[in-house]
C-alpha positions in Angstrom: -135.6 -30.1 -157.9 -136.2 -29.3 -154.4 -139.0 -31.4 -153.0 -138.8 -30.2 -149.2 -141.9 -28.0 -148.4 -141.8 -25.2 -146.2 -143.2 -25.0 -142.8 -144.7 -21.6 -143.0 -146.8 -21.4 -146.3 -150.0 -19.8 -145.9 -153.6 -20.8 -147.1 -154.5 -19.1 -150.1 -158.0 -18.0 -148.5 -158.1 -18.7 -145.0 -161.6 -18.6 -143.6 -162.8 -16.5 -141.0 -163.3 -18.0 -137.7 -167.1 -18.2 -136.3 -168.2 -16.7 -133.1 -167.4 -18.2 -129.9 -169.6 -19.8 -127.2 -169.3 -19.3 -123.7 -165.8 -17.8 -123.9 -164.3 -21.0 -125.4 -161.0 -19.9 -127.4 -162.0 -22.2 -130.4 -162.7 -21.5 -133.9 -165.6 -23.5 -135.6 -162.4 -25.0 -137.5 -161.3 -27.4 -134.9 -164.2 -29.7 -134.9 -164.1 -33.3 -136.1 -162.6 -36.8 -135.4 -163.4 -40.3 -135.2 -161.7 -43.4 -133.8 -158.3 -45.3 -132.7 -154.5 -45.7 -131.4 -151.6 -48.1 -132.4 -147.7 -49.0 -132.0 -145.4 -49.2 -135.2 -142.8 -50.5 -137.3 -140.1 -49.9 -139.7 -138.9 -50.8 -143.2 -136.0 -51.2 -145.3 -135.0 -51.5 -149.2 -135.8 -48.8 -151.9 -139.1 -49.4 -153.5 -139.6 -50.3 -157.2 -140.7 -47.7 -159.7 -144.0 -46.4 -159.6 -145.1 -48.5 -162.4 -144.7 -51.7 -160.5 -146.7 -52.8 -157.3 -144.2 -55.0 -155.4 -145.7 -57.1 -152.8 -142.8 -58.7 -151.0 -142.2 -56.4 -148.1 -139.2 -56.8 -145.7 -140.1 -57.8 -142.1 -139.9 -54.5 -139.9 -139.1 -54.3 -136.3 -142.0 -53.3 -134.2 -141.5 -50.4 -131.5 -143.5 -47.3 -130.3 -142.6 -45.1 -132.9 -141.6 -45.8 -136.7 -138.0 -46.1 -137.1 -135.7 -43.6 -138.7 -134.8 -44.2 -142.2 -131.6 -46.3 -142.6 -131.2 -44.6 -146.1 -130.7 -41.0 -144.5 -128.2 -40.5 -147.4 -131.3 -40.1 -149.8 -134.3 -38.3 -148.2 -136.4 -39.1 -151.5 -136.1 -42.8 -150.8 -139.3 -45.0 -151.2 -138.8 -47.9 -148.7 -140.9 -51.1 -148.4 -143.0 -51.2 -145.3 -144.2 -54.7 -143.6 -146.5 -54.9 -140.3 -145.7 -57.4 -137.7 -146.2 -56.5 -134.0 -144.6 -59.0 -131.3 -146.9 -61.3 -129.7 -145.8 -59.9 -126.3 -147.7 -56.6 -127.2 -150.8 -58.3 -128.1 -150.8 -60.1 -124.8 -150.1 -57.0 -122.8 -153.2 -55.6 -124.9 -155.6 -58.4 -123.6 -153.9 -58.5 -120.1 -154.9 -54.3 -119.6 -158.5 -54.9 -121.3 -159.1 -57.6 -118.6 -157.7 -55.4 -115.9 -160.0 -52.8 -116.7 -161.5 -50.8 -113.6 -165.0 -50.5 -114.8 -167.5 -47.7 -113.6 -171.3 -48.0 -112.8 -173.6 -48.2 -115.7 -175.2 -44.9 -116.8 -178.3 -43.4 -115.1 -180.3 -43.3 -118.5 -181.6 -45.8 -120.9 -180.0 -44.3 -123.8 -176.7 -43.0 -125.0 -177.4 -39.3 -124.1 -174.6 -39.9 -121.4 -172.1 -41.2 -123.9 -170.8 -44.8 -124.6 -173.0 -47.3 -122.7 -171.7 -49.7 -120.5 -173.3 -52.6 -121.9 -171.7 -51.9 -125.1 -168.3 -51.2 -124.2 -168.4 -54.6 -122.0 -169.5 -56.5 -125.1 -166.6 -54.9 -127.0 -163.9 -55.7 -124.5 -165.0 -59.2 -124.1 -164.6 -60.0 -128.1 -161.5 -57.7 -127.8 -159.8 -59.8 -125.1 -161.2 -63.5 -126.0 -161.8 -63.7 -130.0 -160.4 -60.7 -131.9 -157.3 -61.7 -134.2 -155.1 -58.7 -134.9 -153.0 -60.8 -137.4 -155.9 -60.9 -139.6 -155.7 -57.0 -140.0 -152.0 -57.4 -140.4 -152.4 -59.9 -143.4 -154.9 -57.6 -145.0 -152.3 -54.6 -144.6 -149.4 -57.0 -145.8 -151.4 -58.0 -148.9 -151.1 -54.5 -150.1 -148.0 -52.5 -151.4 -147.1 -50.4 -148.4 -144.1 -47.8 -148.2 -142.2 -45.3 -146.3 -140.7 -42.0 -147.6 -139.2 -39.0 -145.8 -141.1 -35.9 -146.5 -140.1 -32.5 -144.7 -138.1 -34.5 -142.2 -141.0 -36.9 -141.2 -141.6 -40.3 -142.3 -144.8 -41.0 -144.2 -146.6 -44.4 -144.5 -148.7 -44.8 -147.4 -150.3 -47.8 -149.4 -149.8 -47.7 -153.3 -151.8 -49.8 -155.5 -151.5 -49.3 -159.1 -154.4 -50.5 -161.6 -153.6 -52.8 -164.4 -155.8 -50.7 -166.6 -154.3 -48.0 -169.1 -155.0 -44.5 -168.5 -155.9 -45.1 -164.7 -156.4 -41.9 -162.9 -153.9 -41.3 -160.2 -156.0 -40.6 -157.0 -154.6 -39.7 -153.4 -157.2 -40.7 -150.5 -156.9 -39.4 -147.1 -158.5 -40.8 -143.9 -159.7 -38.9 -140.9 -160.0 -39.1 -137.3 -160.8 -41.4 -135.4 -159.9 -43.4 -138.6 -156.9 -44.5 -140.4 -156.0 -46.3 -143.6 -158.1 -49.0 -142.2 -161.2 -47.2 -143.1 -160.1 -47.2 -146.6 -158.9 -50.8 -147.4 -162.3 -51.8 -148.7 -162.2 -49.3 -151.6 -159.0 -50.1 -153.0 -160.2 -53.1 -155.2 -163.3 -51.3 -156.4 -161.2 -48.5 -157.4 -158.0 -50.0 -158.9 -160.1 -53.1 -160.3 -163.4 -51.9 -161.5 -164.1 -54.5 -164.1 -164.3 -56.8 -161.0 -167.0 -54.6 -159.5 -169.4 -53.6 -162.3 -167.7 -50.7 -163.7 -165.6 -50.3 -166.7 -161.7 -50.1 -167.3 -162.0 -46.4 -168.1 -163.4 -45.9 -164.4 -159.9 -47.1 -162.9 -157.7 -45.2 -160.4 -154.1 -45.6 -159.2 -154.4 -45.4 -155.6 -152.2 -43.9 -152.8 -153.6 -43.8 -149.2 -151.0 -42.1 -146.7 -151.2 -42.1 -143.0 -151.7 -38.7 -141.7 -148.6 -37.5 -139.6 -149.1 -38.9 -136.2 -151.5 -41.3 -137.2 -151.1 -45.2 -137.8 -147.3 -45.9 -138.9 -146.4 -42.6 -140.0 -144.2 -40.3 -137.9 -145.1 -38.4 -135.0 -144.2 -34.8 -135.4 -141.9 -33.6 -132.6 -142.3 -29.9 -133.1 -145.3 -27.6 -134.1 -146.5 -26.8 -137.6 -147.8 -29.9 -139.1 -151.5 -28.4 -139.8 -153.6 -29.4 -142.6 -151.9 -27.0 -145.1 -148.5 -28.6 -144.7 -149.8 -31.8 -145.0 -151.6 -30.9 -148.2 -148.2 -29.7 -149.5 -146.8 -33.0 -148.3 -149.3 -34.9 -150.3 -148.3 -33.2 -153.4 -144.5 -34.0 -152.8 -145.7 -37.7 -152.5 -147.5 -37.9 -155.7 -144.8 -36.0 -157.5 -142.3 -38.4 -156.2 -144.3 -41.4 -157.1 -144.0 -39.9 -160.6 -147.4 -38.5 -161.3 -147.6 -35.3 -163.1 -151.5 -35.0 -162.6 -153.8 -36.3 -160.1 -157.0 -36.0 -158.1 -157.6 -36.2 -154.5 -160.4 -37.4 -152.0 -161.3 -36.9 -148.4 -163.3 -37.1 -145.6 -163.0 -35.6 -142.2 -159.8 -34.6 -141.6 -158.8 -36.0 -144.9 -161.6 -33.7 -146.6 -159.8 -30.7 -144.8 -156.4 -31.6 -146.1 -157.9 -32.4 -149.3 -159.9 -28.9 -149.5 -156.9 -27.0 -148.2 -154.8 -28.7 -151.1 -157.4 -27.2 -153.5 -157.0 -23.8 -152.1 -153.1 -24.0 -152.8 -154.1 -25.1 -156.4 -151.1 -26.8 -157.2 -150.6 -27.3 -161.0 -150.9 -31.2 -160.9 -154.2 -31.4 -158.9 -157.0 -31.9 -161.4 -159.9 -31.8 -158.9 -161.1 -33.1 -155.6 -163.9 -35.1 -154.4 -165.3 -34.6 -150.8 -167.8 -36.4 -148.6 -167.3 -33.8 -145.8 -168.2 -30.7 -147.3 -166.8 -27.4 -146.4 -170.0 -25.2 -147.7 -172.0 -24.0 -144.5 -172.6 -20.2 -145.2 -170.5 -18.4 -142.5 -173.6 -16.8 -141.0 -175.5 -19.9 -140.8 -172.6 -21.7 -139.2 -172.1 -18.9 -136.7 -176.0 -18.9 -135.7 -175.7 -22.7 -135.1 -172.6 -22.5 -133.2 -174.1 -19.8 -130.8 -177.3 -21.5 -130.3 -179.6 -19.6 -132.2 -182.7 -20.3 -133.8 -182.7 -21.4 -137.5 -182.6 -18.3 -139.9 -185.7 -17.6 -141.7 -185.9 -18.7 -145.5 -184.2 -21.8 -145.4 -185.2 -24.9 -147.8 -186.0 -28.2 -146.3 -182.7 -29.5 -147.1 -181.1 -26.4 -145.6 -183.1 -26.7 -142.4 -182.2 -30.3 -141.7 -178.4 -29.4 -142.2 -178.9 -26.4 -139.6 -180.5 -29.0 -137.3 -177.7 -31.5 -137.5 -175.0 -28.6 -137.0 -177.3 -27.4 -134.0 -177.2 -30.7 -132.4 -173.6 -31.3 -133.1 -172.5 -28.1 -131.4 -174.8 -28.6 -128.4 -174.0 -32.3 -127.7 -171.4 -33.8 -130.0 -168.5 -31.6 -130.1 -167.0 -32.2 -126.6 -164.2 -34.5 -127.8 -163.1 -32.0 -130.4 -162.9 -29.0 -128.1 -160.6 -31.1 -125.6 -158.3 -32.2 -128.4 -158.4 -28.6 -129.8 -157.4 -27.1 -126.5 -155.7 -29.7 -124.4 -154.6 -32.8 -126.5 -151.8 -33.7 -124.2 -154.1 -34.0 -121.1 -155.6 -37.1 -122.7 -153.1 -39.6 -121.1 -155.9 -41.9 -120.0 -156.7 -42.9 -123.5 -153.0 -43.6 -124.2 -153.0 -45.9 -121.0 -156.1 -47.8 -121.3 -157.4 -49.5 -124.3 -161.0 -49.4 -122.8 -160.5 -45.7 -122.2 -159.2 -45.5 -126.1 -162.0 -47.6 -127.5 -164.7 -45.5 -125.9 -163.2 -42.3 -126.9 -162.9 -43.2 -130.4 -166.4 -44.9 -130.7 -168.0 -41.6 -129.4 -167.5 -39.2 -132.2 -171.1 -38.4 -133.2 -174.5 -39.6 -132.2 -175.5 -41.5 -135.6 -171.9 -43.0 -135.8 -171.8 -44.4 -132.3 -175.3 -45.9 -133.3 -174.0 -47.6 -136.2 -170.9 -48.7 -134.7 -172.7 -49.8 -131.3 -175.0 -52.1 -133.0 -172.5 -54.3 -134.4 -171.7 -55.5 -131.0 -175.5 -56.4 -130.4 -175.3 -58.8 -133.0 -176.3 -56.9 -136.4 -174.3 -57.4 -139.4 -175.1 -54.2 -141.5 -172.2 -51.9 -142.6 -169.3 -52.5 -140.2 -168.4 -55.5 -138.4 -166.7 -56.2 -134.9 -163.5 -56.7 -136.6 -163.7 -53.6 -138.6 -164.0 -51.6 -135.5 -161.2 -53.3 -133.6 -159.0 -53.2 -136.3 -159.1 -49.5 -136.1 -158.8 -49.3 -132.4 -156.1 -51.9 -132.1 -154.0 -49.9 -134.8 -154.2 -46.8 -132.6 -153.2 -48.7 -129.5 -150.2 -50.7 -130.8 -148.9 -47.6 -132.5 -149.5 -45.4 -129.6 -151.1 -42.4 -131.6 -154.0 -41.6 -129.3 -152.2 -38.3 -128.3 -150.3 -37.8 -131.4 -153.3 -38.1 -133.6 -155.2 -35.6 -131.4 -152.7 -32.8 -131.9 -154.3 -32.1 -135.5 -157.2 -30.5 -133.7 -154.7 -28.3 -131.8 -152.6 -27.2 -134.8 -155.6 -26.5 -137.1 -157.0 -22.9 -137.2 -159.3 -23.1 -140.2 -163.0 -22.9 -139.7 -164.2 -26.8 -140.1 -167.6 -26.1 -141.9 -167.6 -23.1 -144.0 -166.1 -22.4 -147.5 -162.4 -21.7 -148.1 -162.7 -20.2 -151.5 -161.6 -23.2 -153.7 -161.8 -22.5 -157.5 -160.7 -25.8 -158.8 -163.2 -28.4 -160.0 -165.0 -30.1 -157.0 -167.3 -33.1 -156.7 -169.5 -33.8 -153.7 -171.3 -36.8 -152.2 -173.7 -35.8 -149.5 -174.4 -39.0 -147.1 -177.5 -38.5 -145.0 -176.0 -39.8 -141.7 -173.1 -37.5 -142.0 -172.5 -34.9 -139.2 -173.9 -32.3 -141.6 -175.5 -33.3 -144.9 -174.6 -30.4 -147.4 -177.6 -29.5 -149.4 -176.8 -28.7 -153.3 -177.6 -25.1 -152.8 -174.7 -24.6 -150.1 -172.6 -26.6 -152.4 -173.0 -24.5 -155.4 -172.3 -21.3 -153.5 -169.2 -22.7 -151.9 -167.7 -24.2 -154.9 -167.5 -22.1 -158.0 -166.6 -25.3 -160.2 -169.1 -27.7 -158.8 -168.7 -30.6 -161.5 -170.9 -33.2 -159.4 -173.2 -33.3 -156.7 -175.3 -36.3 -155.4 -177.3 -36.8 -152.0 -177.4 -40.4 -151.2 -180.1 -42.3 -149.4 -177.7 -44.1 -147.1 -174.2 -44.0 -145.7 -172.7 -42.0 -142.9 -169.6 -40.2 -141.5 -167.5 -43.4 -142.3 -168.9 -43.7 -145.7 -165.8 -45.7 -147.4 -165.6 -48.1 -144.6 -169.6 -48.6 -144.1 -170.7 -48.3 -147.7 -167.4 -49.1 -149.9 -169.3 -50.1 -153.3 -171.4 -47.1 -153.1 -168.6 -44.8 -152.2 -166.6 -46.2 -154.7 -169.3 -45.6 -157.4 -169.5 -42.1 -156.0 -165.7 -41.5 -156.6 -165.9 -42.8 -159.9 -168.8 -40.5 -160.9 -167.5 -37.5 -159.3 -164.1 -37.5 -161.2 -165.7 -38.9 -164.6 -165.9 -35.2 -166.2 -162.0 -34.9 -165.5 -161.2 -37.9 -167.7 -159.6 -37.1 -170.8 
């Protein structure tokens, strides 16, 4: 069977773009992102069959980009992967942090002008003097990691099989400015549910790939790696791992890849779960994008969602516009670790609040190490620019429905960029099998609230278990 995927496959039901504001040639599609850059490594040896979860990975040589496969004769080979950056790269990182040329502080007392100087200086001090990247490497290397070539590009992924019989295969995709780091906390709750208050019948086999251009996956050298192509690649990956049927989950760009995969409706895909939801009615999205007042007749939940969209389009979408239009211009965040950190922190106002507070000594949700693990990964793998290109590649509207007809589960977190009401989800997804509006959690739900997020994934896919 030919597992290579075509580069020109079209979406089943591409969504119309919304109106432009101020002459910007950008669809509401290219709107989203969230976190950090890195350096990379390679691997050797063929992996064990998918029924095994080997943990002995071979040592990899660190470099600026993942090394080409040594098994070129077999493009479908699955190779073990081990993370180990040389100490010289970590020393160089600390040197660059300490050499930062700082601007004056903002002229306001809030974050309305962006990442505040006091916050980023606290981050820099901890990063240069106390932070230990080796602990993150150990967490990654404690999990089975692999590389495989799909459509000419090396794809890095974590693959953890549950010990429980009849576990449901699940592929989970991260977003920007995230990475596989933001999903590490959900691996054990999903694969080992009996240790987390759930039953064996709730178990999943978990696959977490790095999006092309992110983390340890290869960096595309030609155009065409858009969400649709990534979605097809994920089906190839799951097939290659021996899964005849599976489910998929995503947030942020991971949600886009997952939602697009659902429009393609491969026979192996049973259903999807989203925590970023593509369900804003196009007319409402267009009104918010062009700065119009909220349409009449909206319910309370719909009004709040409209207000969230309005604020995001007016004050929060700048990072996405730059990456969607001119990603190559962002040399500064590839050259400066503090520039990179600031850009990754400033995703949306609420996420920034949740992240910034950890550098003020609060211990709710994320930790300082959580945040810096992700940023350091971006830095060491040098993926600031390559990760940004997904915004340029994407041509699909980011908030509106795309015509998914397979089963869909939705978890609506209150601090997401837009908390989708049930009414919109029901209109967007004809086979909505689960909807739950949570009372806590935000854009990085799996990272901030891993237990709650895992409960949602279990509940969302429960109707699909046989």
